[in-house]
C-alpha positions as CSV (number, residue, x, y, z in Angstrom):
1,M,33.1,24.4,32.6
2,K,32.4,27.8,33.6
3,T,31.1,30.3,31.1
4,N,29.9,33.7,30.6
5,F,27.9,35.4,28.6
6,S,28.5,39.2,29.5
7,G,28.8,40.0,25.6
8,Y,25.0,39.1,25.7
9,A,22.3,41.9,26.4
10,I,21.3,40.9,30.1
11,A,17.6,42.1,30.5
12,T,16.6,43.7,33.8
13,L,12.9,44.3,35.4
14,S,12.1,47.2,37.6
15,V,10.9,44.7,40.3
16,L,11.4,44.9,43.9
17,V,12.7,41.2,44.1
18,S,13.6,41.1,47.7
19,A,10.6,42.2,48.6
20,I,7.8,39.7,49.6
21,V,4.9,41.4,47.7
22,G,5.1,43.9,44.7
23,C,4.0,44.9,41.5
24,Q,5.2,46.2,37.8
25,T,3.1,47.3,34.7
26,A,3.2,45.2,32.3
27,T,4.6,46.3,28.6
28,Q,0.9,47.1,27.1
29,T,-2.1,47.9,28.8
30,P,-5.3,47.5,27.1
31,S,-7.7,50.4,27.5
32,E,-11.4,50.4,27.6
33,L,-11.4,49.0,31.2
34,T,-15.1,47.8,31.7
35,P,-15.4,45.9,35.1
36,N,-17.4,42.8,35.0
37,K,-20.2,42.8,38.0
38,S,-21.5,39.0,37.6
39,N,-21.2,37.1,40.9
40,S,-21.3,34.4,38.6
41,N,-18.8,31.6,38.8
42,I,-19.0,31.3,35.0
43,A,-18.9,35.4,34.4
44,V,-18.4,34.9,30.5
45,T,-21.4,34.1,28.4
46,S,-21.9,32.9,24.8
47,A,-22.5,36.0,23.4
48,K,-19.7,37.5,25.1
49,H,-17.6,34.5,22.9
50,A,-19.7,35.3,19.6
51,G,-17.0,36.1,17.0
52,Q,-13.9,35.9,20.0
53,Q,-11.0,33.9,18.5
54,S,-7.0,34.1,19.4
55,H,-4.9,34.6,16.3
56,F,-1.2,33.8,16.2
57,V,1.6,35.0,13.8
58,S,5.4,33.5,13.4
59,A,7.3,35.3,16.1
60,D,10.6,35.4,13.7
61,N,10.9,38.8,14.6
62,A,11.8,38.1,18.2
63,I,13.6,35.0,17.9
64,S,16.1,33.1,15.3
65,L,15.5,29.4,15.3
66,E,18.0,26.9,13.5
67,D,16.1,26.6,10.0
68,M,17.2,22.7,10.3
69,N,15.0,19.6,10.5
70,R,16.0,17.5,13.0
71,R,14.9,14.7,15.6
72,K,13.0,16.1,18.9
73,W,12.7,15.3,22.4
74,D,9.5,16.2,24.3
75,N,8.2,20.0,25.0
76,P,10.1,23.2,25.2
77,V,11.7,23.9,28.6
78,I,10.3,27.5,29.6
79,A,12.3,28.9,32.7
80,D,13.7,32.1,33.6
81,L,17.2,30.9,33.9
82,D,19.0,34.5,34.7
83,Q,16.0,35.4,36.9
84,D,15.9,38.6,35.3
85,G,11.5,38.5,34.8
86,Y,11.6,37.3,31.2
87,D,11.7,33.4,30.2
88,D,14.5,31.8,28.3
89,L,14.5,28.6,26.5
90,L,15.9,25.4,26.3
91,L,15.2,23.5,23.2
92,T,16.4,19.8,22.7
93,D,17.3,18.2,19.5
94,H,17.3,14.7,20.4
95,G,20.9,13.3,19.6
96,Y,22.1,16.5,18.7
97,S,22.4,19.5,21.2
98,I,20.1,21.1,23.6
99,K,20.3,25.1,23.1
100,L,19.7,28.1,25.2
101,Y,18.4,31.1,24.0
102,W,18.6,34.3,26.4
103,N,15.3,36.2,26.4
104,N,16.6,39.9,25.9
105,K,13.4,41.8,27.2
106,G,11.1,40.2,24.3
107,V,13.9,39.2,22.2
108,F,15.9,36.2,21.8
109,G,19.9,36.2,21.5
110,K,21.3,33.3,19.2
111,G,21.0,29.5,20.5
112,Y,24.1,28.4,22.4
113,D,24.5,25.0,22.9
114,L,24.6,24.4,26.2
115,I,25.4,20.2,25.4
116,V,25.5,18.1,23.1
117,G,24.9,14.3,22.4
118,D,21.8,12.1,23.2
119,M,20.3,14.0,25.6
120,H,16.5,13.6,27.0
121,G,14.6,15.0,30.2
122,I,15.7,18.2,31.6
123,G,14.7,19.4,35.3
124,V,14.9,23.0,36.3
125,G,14.8,24.5,40.2
126,D,17.0,25.7,42.7
127,F,17.6,22.7,44.7
128,D,20.5,23.9,46.7
129,K,18.4,27.2,47.6
130,D,22.0,29.2,46.8
131,G,20.1,31.6,44.4
132,V,21.5,29.9,41.4
133,M,18.8,27.8,39.1
134,D,19.9,24.5,38.4
135,V,19.5,22.3,35.5
136,L,19.5,18.6,35.7
137,I,19.9,16.8,32.6
138,S,18.8,13.0,31.8
139,R,21.9,11.7,29.1
140,G,20.5,8.5,27.0
141,G,22.5,5.6,27.0
142,G,23.5,4.6,23.6
143,S,20.1,2.5,23.0
144,G,21.3,0.8,26.4
145,A,25.5,0.3,25.5
146,N,26.1,3.4,27.3
147,A,24.6,4.0,30.4
148,R,25.0,7.2,32.1
149,N,23.7,9.4,35.1
150,A,22.5,12.5,34.7
151,K,24.3,16.3,34.1
152,L,24.4,18.9,36.5
153,F,24.8,22.8,35.1
154,H,24.1,25.7,37.2
155,I,23.2,28.9,35.9
156,S,23.9,32.7,37.6
157,R,21.7,35.9,37.3
158,D,24.7,37.1,35.3
159,R,24.2,34.3,32.7
160,T,27.5,32.4,34.1
161,I,26.9,28.8,33.4
162,T,28.8,26.5,35.6
163,E,29.2,22.4,35.0
164,G,28.5,20.8,38.3
165,E,30.2,18.4,40.1
166,Q,28.9,15.0,40.7
167,F,26.5,14.2,43.7
168,S,27.8,12.4,46.6
169,P,26.5,9.8,46.5
170,P,26.7,9.9,42.7
171,L,23.2,9.5,40.9
172,R,22.5,6.3,39.2
173,N,23.6,5.5,36.0
174,M,20.8,4.4,33.4
175,R,19.4,5.2,30.1
176,G,18.1,8.2,31.1
177,R,14.4,9.5,30.3
178,T,12.9,11.9,32.7
179,S,14.2,14.6,35.1
180,K,11.9,16.1,37.3
181,F,12.3,18.2,41.0
182,F,9.3,18.3,43.1
183,D,8.5,18.1,46.8
184,A,7.8,14.7,47.8
185,D,7.9,15.2,51.6
186,N,6.5,18.4,52.0
187,D,9.5,20.0,53.5
188,G,9.6,22.7,51.3
189,D,13.1,21.8,49.5
190,L,13.3,20.0,45.8
191,D,13.1,16.3,45.7
192,L,14.0,14.6,42.9
193,A,12.4,12.0,40.4
194,L,14.8,10.3,37.5
195,L,13.2,7.8,35.2
196,G,15.0,5.4,32.9
197,F,14.2,3.2,30.1
198,P,14.5,-0.3,31.9
199,S,17.8,-2.1,30.9
200,M,18.2,-5.8,30.8
201,Y,19.5,-6.0,34.2
202,A,17.2,-3.5,35.8
203,G,15.8,-6.4,38.2
204,P,12.2,-6.4,39.2
205,K,12.3,-2.8,40.6
206,G,13.3,-1.0,37.4
207,E,15.1,2.0,36.9
208,N,12.9,4.8,38.2
209,Y,14.2,6.2,41.2
210,L,12.9,8.9,43.6
211,Y,15.8,10.9,45.8
212,R,15.4,13.0,48.8
213,N,16.9,16.2,49.6
214,D,18.7,16.4,52.8
215,G,18.9,20.0,53.0
216,D,22.5,19.9,52.5
217,G,23.2,19.7,48.4
218,K,22.7,15.8,48.4
219,M,20.3,13.8,46.7
220,I,20.1,10.5,48.8
221,Q,18.0,7.7,47.0
222,V,15.3,6.8,49.2
223,G,12.8,4.7,46.7
224,N,11.7,3.9,43.2
225,L,8.6,4.2,41.2
226,P,7.0,1.5,39.8
227,R,8.7,-0.4,37.0
228,T,7.6,0.8,33.5
229,H,8.4,-1.1,30.2
230,R,9.4,0.6,27.4
231,D,8.6,4.2,26.6
232,G,6.8,4.1,30.1
233,Q,8.5,6.7,31.5
234,K,6.2,10.2,31.2
235,M,5.2,11.5,34.0
236,L,2.9,14.0,35.3
237,I,3.2,15.4,39.1
238,T,0.1,16.1,40.4
239,D,-2.4,16.5,43.3
240,F,-5.9,14.5,42.2
241,N,-7.3,14.4,45.8
242,Q,-6.5,17.6,47.3
243,D,-4.9,16.3,50.1
244,Q,-2.1,19.0,49.5
245,L,0.3,15.7,48.8
246,N,1.9,15.1,45.5
247,D,0.5,12.4,43.1
248,I,2.0,10.7,39.9
249,L,0.6,10.0,36.7
250,L,3.0,7.4,35.1
251,Y,2.1,6.9,31.2
252,G,3.6,6.1,27.7
253,N,3.5,2.4,27.5
254,G,0.4,0.6,28.6
255,A,-2.3,1.8,30.4
256,I,-1.6,5.1,32.6
257,K,-0.8,4.2,36.0
258,A,-2.4,6.8,39.0
259,L,-0.1,7.2,42.0
260,Q,-1.0,8.5,45.3
261,G,1.3,10.2,47.4
262,N,1.8,10.2,51.1
263,G,4.1,12.7,51.8
264,K,6.9,10.5,52.7
265,F,8.3,9.2,49.3
266,G,5.8,6.2,49.3
267,F,3.5,6.0,46.5
268,K,0.4,3.5,46.1
269,D,-1.4,2.6,42.7
270,V,-4.7,3.6,43.0
271,T,-5.8,3.3,39.2
272,Q,-8.7,1.3,39.2
273,S,-10.2,3.8,42.2
274,V,-9.1,7.1,40.7
275,L,-9.7,6.4,37.0
276,G,-11.9,3.5,37.1
277,R,-10.4,2.0,33.7
278,D,-7.5,1.2,31.6
279,I,-6.6,4.1,29.3
280,T,-4.0,3.6,26.7
281,D,-2.2,5.4,24.0
282,V,-1.8,8.6,25.8
283,T,0.9,10.7,24.6
284,G,0.7,13.9,27.0
285,I,-1.6,14.6,30.0
286,A,-2.2,18.3,31.1
287,Q,-3.9,19.1,34.3
288,I,-6.7,21.6,33.9
289,D,-9.0,23.5,36.0
290,F,-11.3,23.9,33.3
291,D,-14.4,24.5,34.7
292,N,-12.9,26.6,37.5
293,D,-14.3,24.6,40.7
294,G,-10.7,24.8,42.4
295,D,-9.9,21.0,41.9
296,F,-7.8,19.9,38.8
297,D,-9.1,17.8,35.6
298,L,-7.1,16.2,33.3
299,Y,-6.6,16.5,29.3
300,L,-5.3,13.6,27.8
301,T,-3.8,13.7,23.8
302,R,-3.8,10.3,22.5
303,G,-2.4,8.5,19.2
304,R,-0.5,5.8,17.8
305,G,3.0,5.9,16.6
306,L,4.0,5.2,12.9
307,N,4.7,2.0,11.7
308,S,7.3,0.4,9.3
309,G,5.5,0.9,6.1
310,D,3.5,3.8,6.3
311,T,2.9,6.4,3.8
312,F,1.2,9.7,2.8
313,Y,0.6,10.9,-0.5
314,D,-0.9,14.3,-1.3
315,P,-2.2,13.9,-4.7
316,Q,-2.4,17.7,-5.1
317,T,1.1,18.7,-4.8
318,S,2.3,15.1,-6.0
319,T,4.4,14.2,-2.9
320,L,4.7,11.1,-1.0
321,A,6.3,10.5,2.5
322,F,7.3,7.4,3.9
323,Y,8.4,5.9,7.2
324,T,10.1,2.9,7.6
325,K,12.4,1.2,10.4
326,R,13.9,-2.0,11.7
327,G,14.2,-3.9,8.5
328,K,13.8,-3.9,4.9
329,F,11.6,-1.9,2.9
330,Q,10.6,-1.3,-1.1
331,L,8.5,1.5,-1.9
332,D,6.0,0.8,-5.1
333,D,8.0,2.1,-8.4
334,L,7.8,5.4,-8.8
335,L,6.7,7.4,-12.2
336,I,8.4,11.0,-11.7
337,G,10.3,11.9,-14.6
338,E,14.0,12.0,-15.2
339,V,14.8,14.3,-12.1
340,L,14.3,12.8,-8.7
341,E,13.9,15.2,-5.6
342,I,13.9,14.1,-2.1
343,E,13.3,16.3,0.7
344,N,14.5,16.3,4.6
345,L,15.8,12.4,4.1
346,Q,16.3,11.7,7.9
347,T,18.7,8.3,8.6
348,S,20.3,7.6,11.8
349,Y,23.5,5.9,12.3
350,P,24.9,3.2,11.4
351,D,22.1,2.6,8.4
352,Q,22.5,6.3,6.8
353,D,24.3,5.7,3.7
354,V,22.3,6.1,0.5
355,F,23.3,4.3,-2.7
356,I,22.7,5.0,-6.3
357,G,22.5,3.0,-9.5
358,E,23.4,-0.5,-10.6
359,S,26.6,-0.1,-9.1
360,G,25.6,1.3,-6.0
361,Y,27.9,3.8,-5.6
362,P,28.0,6.3,-2.3
363,Y,25.9,9.4,-2.5
364,Q,27.9,12.2,-1.1
365,F,26.0,14.5,1.2
366,P,27.2,18.0,2.2
367,G,27.7,18.7,6.0
368,E,26.4,16.7,9.0
369,F,24.3,13.6,8.9
370,H,21.9,14.3,11.8
371,G,19.7,16.7,10.0
372,G,17.5,16.2,7.5
373,Q,19.1,16.0,3.9
374,N,17.8,16.6,0.6
375,I,18.8,14.9,-3.0
376,R,18.3,15.7,-6.5
377,L,19.6,13.1,-8.9
378,V,19.0,13.4,-12.7
379,S,18.5,9.8,-14.5
380,S,21.9,9.7,-16.4
381,L,23.7,9.3,-12.8
382,A,21.3,6.7,-11.6
383,L,21.1,4.2,-13.9
384,G,20.2,0.7,-13.4
385,W,19.6,-1.5,-10.3
386,P,22.0,-3.7,-8.3
387,D,21.5,-7.5,-8.6
388,K,22.1,-8.0,-4.9
389,P,21.8,-4.8,-2.9
390,T,23.3,-6.3,0.3
391,K,24.5,-3.4,2.1
392,K,22.5,-1.6,4.9
393,G,21.0,2.3,3.9
394,I,18.9,2.9,1.3
395,Y,19.0,2.2,-2.6
396,I,18.1,4.7,-5.1
397,G,17.7,3.9,-8.8
398,Y,16.7,4.8,-12.3
399,I,15.0,1.7,-14.4
400,G,13.8,3.5,-17.2
401,N,10.0,5.1,-18.3
402,D,10.6,7.9,-16.0
403,T,10.6,5.8,-13.3
404,W,12.8,5.3,-10.5
405,R,13.1,2.6,-7.4
406,I,13.7,3.2,-3.5
407,A,14.3,0.7,-1.4
408,G,16.6,-0.7,1.6
409,T,17.5,-2.2,4.9
410,T,17.6,-0.3,7.8
411,N,17.2,0.0,11.8
412,P,16.4,3.2,13.1
413,P,13.3,4.9,11.8
414,T,14.3,6.4,8.3
415,T,11.5,9.0,6.8
416,G,11.4,11.0,3.4
417,V,9.6,13.0,1.2
418,I,9.6,12.8,-2.5
419,K,8.7,15.1,-5.1
420,N,6.8,15.0,-8.1
421,V,5.4,11.4,-7.8
422,K,2.8,11.4,-10.6
423,H,0.4,8.9,-8.5
424,Y,0.8,6.5,-5.8
425,T,-1.6,4.7,-3.5
426,S,-0.4,5.2,-0.4
427,K,-1.1,2.9,2.9
428,E,-4.6,3.4,4.5
429,L,-4.1,4.5,8.4
430,A,-6.3,4.3,10.8
431,N,-8.0,7.2,13.0
432,G,-6.7,7.8,15.8
433,P,-8.3,7.1,19.4
434,N,-10.3,10.2,20.8
435,D,-8.3,12.5,23.5
436,I,-9.8,12.3,26.7
437,L,-11.2,14.9,28.9
438,L,-11.5,14.0,32.8
439,E,-13.4,16.0,35.2
440,N,-12.0,15.7,38.8
441,Q,-15.4,14.9,41.1
442,S,-14.0,14.5,44.5
443,G,-10.6,12.4,43.4
444,H,-12.2,10.1,41.3
445,F,-12.3,10.8,37.2
446,V,-15.3,10.9,34.8
447,D,-15.1,11.0,31.1
448,I,-16.9,13.6,29.6
449,T,-15.2,14.2,26.5
450,D,-18.5,14.3,24.6
451,K,-20.1,16.7,26.9
452,A,-17.4,18.6,26.5
453,N,-17.7,18.7,22.2
454,L,-14.1,17.1,22.4
455,L,-14.9,13.8,20.0
456,D,-11.9,13.8,17.2
457,N,-10.3,11.0,15.9
458,V,-7.4,12.1,15.2
459,N,-3.7,11.5,16.3
460,N,-2.4,13.8,18.7
461,T,1.1,14.0,20.5
462,G,1.1,16.7,23.2
463,V,-0.8,19.6,25.1
464,A,-0.6,23.0,26.8
465,V,-2.7,24.8,28.7
466,G,-3.5,28.4,28.5
467,D,-5.9,31.3,28.2
468,F,-5.2,32.5,25.2
469,D,-8.3,35.0,24.9
470,N,-8.0,35.9,28.8
471,N,-11.8,35.3,29.3
472,G,-10.9,33.5,32.5
473,F,-11.4,30.0,31.5
474,A,-8.4,28.0,30.3
475,D,-7.8,26.6,26.6
476,L,-5.9,23.9,25.0
477,F,-3.4,24.0,22.2
478,V,-3.3,20.3,21.0
479,V,-0.3,19.2,19.0
480,T,-1.7,17.1,15.9
481,R,0.7,14.0,14.7
482,G,-0.3,15.4,11.2
483,N,0.6,14.4,7.2
484,M,4.0,14.0,6.5
485,A,3.3,15.1,2.9
486,T,1.4,18.3,3.9
487,A,1.9,21.2,6.0
488,N,0.6,21.0,9.6
489,Q,-2.3,23.0,11.1
490,Q,-2.3,22.5,14.9
491,K,-5.3,23.1,16.9
492,V,-6.6,25.6,19.7
493,L,-9.7,24.4,22.1
494,L,-11.1,27.7,23.2
495,N,-12.9,27.3,26.7
496,Q,-16.1,28.4,26.4
497,G,-16.9,28.7,29.9
498,D,-19.8,26.6,29.9
499,G,-18.2,23.1,30.4
500,T,-17.5,23.1,26.4
501,F,-14.9,23.9,23.9
502,K,-14.7,25.4,20.5
503,A,-11.9,25.0,17.6
504,D,-10.6,28.2,17.0
505,S,-10.9,27.8,12.9
506,N,-8.4,30.9,12.4
507,H,-5.6,30.5,14.6
508,G,-2.9,30.5,11.7
509,V,-0.6,28.6,13.9
510,T,0.8,26.0,10.9
511,S,3.7,24.7,10.5
512,P,5.1,24.4,6.4
513,E,8.0,21.7,6.6
514,L,7.3,18.6,5.5
515,G,8.3,14.5,6.5
516,A,7.3,15.8,9.9
517,T,5.2,14.8,12.4
518,G,3.8,16.6,15.2
519,S,5.6,16.7,18.8
520,G,5.3,18.9,22.2
521,A,4.3,22.3,23.1
522,D,4.4,25.0,26.0
523,V,2.7,28.5,26.3
524,I,5.2,31.7,27.1
525,D,4.5,35.3,27.3
526,F,8.0,35.8,25.7
527,D,7.6,39.9,25.5
528,L,5.2,40.2,28.9
529,D,2.6,41.9,26.8
530,G,-0.5,40.1,28.5
531,K,-1.0,37.8,25.7
532,L,0.2,33.7,25.7
533,D,2.2,32.9,23.0
534,L,3.4,29.4,21.8
535,V,6.7,27.4,21.3
536,Y,5.9,24.0,19.8
537,A,7.8,21.4,17.8
538,N,7.7,19.0,15.3
539,E,9.6,15.3,15.4
540,R,12.0,15.5,12.4
541,G,11.2,18.9,11.6
542,K,11.8,22.5,13.6
543,W,10.8,24.3,16.4
544,H,8.2,27.3,16.1
545,M,7.6,29.9,18.5
546,F,4.0,32.0,17.4
547,K,3.2,35.4,19.1
548,D,-0.7,35.8,20.2
549,K,-1.5,38.9,18.6
550,G,-4.8,39.3,20.1
551,A,-8.4,38.3,20.3
552,S,-10.9,39.5,16.9
553,N,-12.5,41.7,18.7
554,D,-12.6,45.0,19.8
555,R,-13.5,44.0,23.6
556,A,-10.2,44.9,26.0
557,T,-9.8,42.2,28.1
558,H,-7.5,42.1,31.3
559,Y,-5.0,39.6,33.2
560,L,-3.2,39.0,36.1
561,K,0.7,37.6,36.4
562,I,1.8,36.1,39.7
563,S,5.6,36.0,39.9
564,L,6.2,33.8,42.8
565,G,8.9,33.3,44.9
566,D,9.9,31.3,47.9
567,S,7.5,30.9,51.0
568,P,8.1,33.9,53.6
569,Q,8.9,32.0,56.5
570,G,10.3,28.6,55.8
571,G,11.6,29.3,52.3
572,A,9.6,26.5,50.5
573,S,10.3,26.2,46.7
574,S,7.5,28.1,44.8
575,R,7.5,24.8,42.2
576,D,4.0,23.2,42.3
577,A,2.6,25.9,45.1
578,L,-1.0,26.4,44.7
579,V,-2.2,29.7,43.5
580,T,-5.9,30.8,43.8
581,M,-7.3,34.1,42.1
582,N,-10.9,35.5,43.0
583,A,-12.1,38.1,40.8
584,C,-15.5,39.7,39.9
585,G,-17.1,36.5,41.3
586,I,-14.5,33.8,39.3
587,T,-12.2,31.7,41.4
588,Q,-9.2,30.6,39.2
589,T,-6.9,27.8,40.5
590,Q,-3.4,26.7,38.7
591,R,-0.1,25.0,40.0
592,F,2.9,27.4,39.8
593,A,5.4,25.8,37.2
594,D,3.0,23.1,35.7
595,S,3.8,21.8,32.6
596,A,2.4,18.5,30.3
597,A,5.8,18.0,29.6
598,P,6.2,14.2,29.7
599,Y,10.1,14.2,30.2
600,T,11.1,17.7,31.3
601,Q,9.5,20.3,33.2
602,S,9.8,24.6,33.2
603,L,10.1,27.1,35.3
604,P,8.4,30.3,34.2
605,S,9.0,33.7,35.5
606,T,5.1,34.1,35.6
607,L,1.8,32.5,36.4
608,H,-0.9,33.9,34.0
609,F,-4.6,34.5,35.0
610,G,-7.0,35.6,32.3
611,L,-9.4,37.9,33.6
612,G,-11.7,38.7,30.9
613,Q,-13.5,42.4,31.4
614,C,-12.8,42.3,35.0
615,T,-10.7,45.6,36.2
616,S,-9.6,44.4,39.6
617,V,-8.7,41.1,41.7
618,D,-10.4,40.6,45.1
619,K,-7.5,38.3,46.6
620,V,-4.8,36.3,45.6
621,T,-4.1,33.0,47.6
622,V,-1.0,31.2,47.7
623,R,0.0,27.7,49.5
624,W,3.5,26.1,49.1
625,S,4.3,22.8,49.9
626,N,5.5,23.3,53.2
627,G,1.9,24.5,54.3
628,E,2.9,28.0,54.2
629,V,-0.4,30.2,53.1
630,F,0.1,34.0,52.0
631,T,-3.2,36.1,51.1
632,Q,-2.9,39.4,49.0
633,Q,-6.2,41.6,48.8
634,H,-7.1,44.0,46.2
635,V,-4.5,43.6,43.4
636,T,-4.1,45.8,40.0
637,S,-5.3,43.8,36.7
638,D,-2.6,44.2,33.7
639,T,0.7,43.7,35.6
640,V,2.8,41.3,36.9
641,H,2.3,40.8,40.6
642,T,5.3,39.5,42.8
643,I,4.7,37.4,45.8
644,G,7.2,35.5,48.1
645,K,10.7,36.2,48.4
646,R,13.7,36.2,46.1
C-alpha cells in the first residue's frame, strides 16, 4: 500500500536541518526579559511561585477530534512523522482504528485511518537510517485466537505512507501489546522490544522478545525479557544507575520488575536492591529529574481497575453509571418515569445485543456498534419483563409505576449511563492507592511521596511530565480514573523547586463525557509557542487536546527547545540521548523522546526546557547512546536550537 497526501498542506520550518547546529526563533517571544542572576541550583523561590499557575483551554480551534466515545489504548503517540518540525499525532481507538493527524504549522488536518482493527503498542523511529520515519504497530490477537506479528509502515517527508514488507526472518507472531525501539547494545542504531500477552503455548520464557538491529534493515531475535502475566507488558526504558546503559522497568500485573541492562541484550532482575520492596497497582511510570540533580527519579501513578457490579451515582444530576463483565448482572430496579434515557452504552461482540420488554425484541441501533450508543425508550414500547431472559446481551423493560429494570449476561466489559434516576444506593468503592514519588539516590530509590506533598488516595491511570510554567522544574500532569457519572477533572501538579509539588486548582483540564474513565496522556507544543500543551484520552470516552495559555501572572518566563538529530560522527539515533542544559545556575537533564507511555512511544520534534526569568543558556551538552558527546555554549533562549545531523 502506498498513499500520498499531496493535497494536505505540508508545513515547513526555516531551520537548516542538515547542519550540525542551528537556531530558529519560535512563534512567540516573551517580552520583558529579566535575567536571573542566582547561582543556586534552585533558582526559583517560593515568592516567585506566589500566584503562579498554569491554565489550559480546549484546543478545538486547532484540531477536530472525533466526537465519539470509544475504547482507547495507551497514550497518544506524538511524533514529527514528516520531519517538518511540527509534531503530528497517532491516536488509537482500541479495536477500531489508529488515526493520523498531520500538523500543519499549528493546525491539524482531518484524522486519517492509518490502520483499522485490533491495534496496540506503537514504536516510532528510523531504524534502518534511510531518512524515512518507521512506525511499527503491535497487533492484537483476537483474545488469543488470532496471533499475528507487528505491522510496519514507512512515512516520508512528503507524507507518503508505504506499508512495509515482512522482516526477514519474520517477527514472531503473538498477541501483541508493546512495541518500543531502543539502543540495547550502545552501537547507535535502534533495536527493538516486542512484548505480548502470554498465550497458553508460550512456555516458561513467555512472549517478550528482544531483537537486535543488524545494521542492514533486519531485526534478529537475540533474547527475551522475563515472562510477564496477564497485562504485565507495560514498560519504561530508563537508566536508573547512570552507567549509560539502558535499564527496563516492567509493570502492569503484580509488582514492578527492575531490570538492569549490561549493554549486550542481557537484563538482570535487581528489583529488591533498586526498589527495596514490592510495589503493586502501578498504572504508569514517568522518569523525572524533579530536583535537578542530574539523575532520574520516578513518579508512579497507581490505581485499581473497576470490578463487575461497580456503580456510580450522582444525586445532583440523578445520573447512574454502571460497569459489568464476565457473567450475569442486574441493577436494582430504577425509579425513572415513563421515559428511559441511556447515554454512552458500550457493549462488545459477541454480547452487544439489547432486548426490549417482555417479548425481548432486539433494539435497532443506528450506525456501527464500536462507539458509545444512546437509547431513548418510552414505557409503552418496553412493557414487561421476560420469564426467562436466556440470550446473552442486555435486557431492558418497563415494569410499571415509573420503574425500569436492566439486567443481562455479558462477557466483555459493558458500561452505560442512565439519566433521571430518582435515587440509587451505589456500591461503595474503595479509595485508590497512593501514587509514589521515588527519589534516585545513587541508583537506589527512596519513597519521598509524603515529603513532596503528594499523598492522595485517588485511583490514577497515567502521567505526563513537562515544565508547564517554564520555571525550570519539571511538573506533572496526572490522569485520574474519575467518577463515571460526572465530568472528570484531571490534576496538574506544579513543582515548587523546593522538593514539593502544589496542585494547580485552576488548570481547567476537565472532560465532560459521562461513562468514561481516565486513560493516558502526553505533552506537546503543537504550535511551537514555547508553552507545553496536553493530549489525553478517556477510556470509553474521547481524545482531548488542551492548549496552555500561560501562567496567571505578569512575569515573562523563558524557554529553550532542542531539536536533536543523529550524532555527528557515528550517526547514532537521537532516541534516549541524554541532554543537559546549564542556565543561570540551574542544571536540567532530560532524555530525548522520553515518555511515560506503557505500551507505545513518542518521538517529538523537540525537547523543552523552561528557563524561568533566565534569558541566556550557558551550555547544552548531548550524549548519544554510542557515547558521542557534543557541547554547544552560549545558546539563545526562546528559540528552537538544532543539534546533530539530519
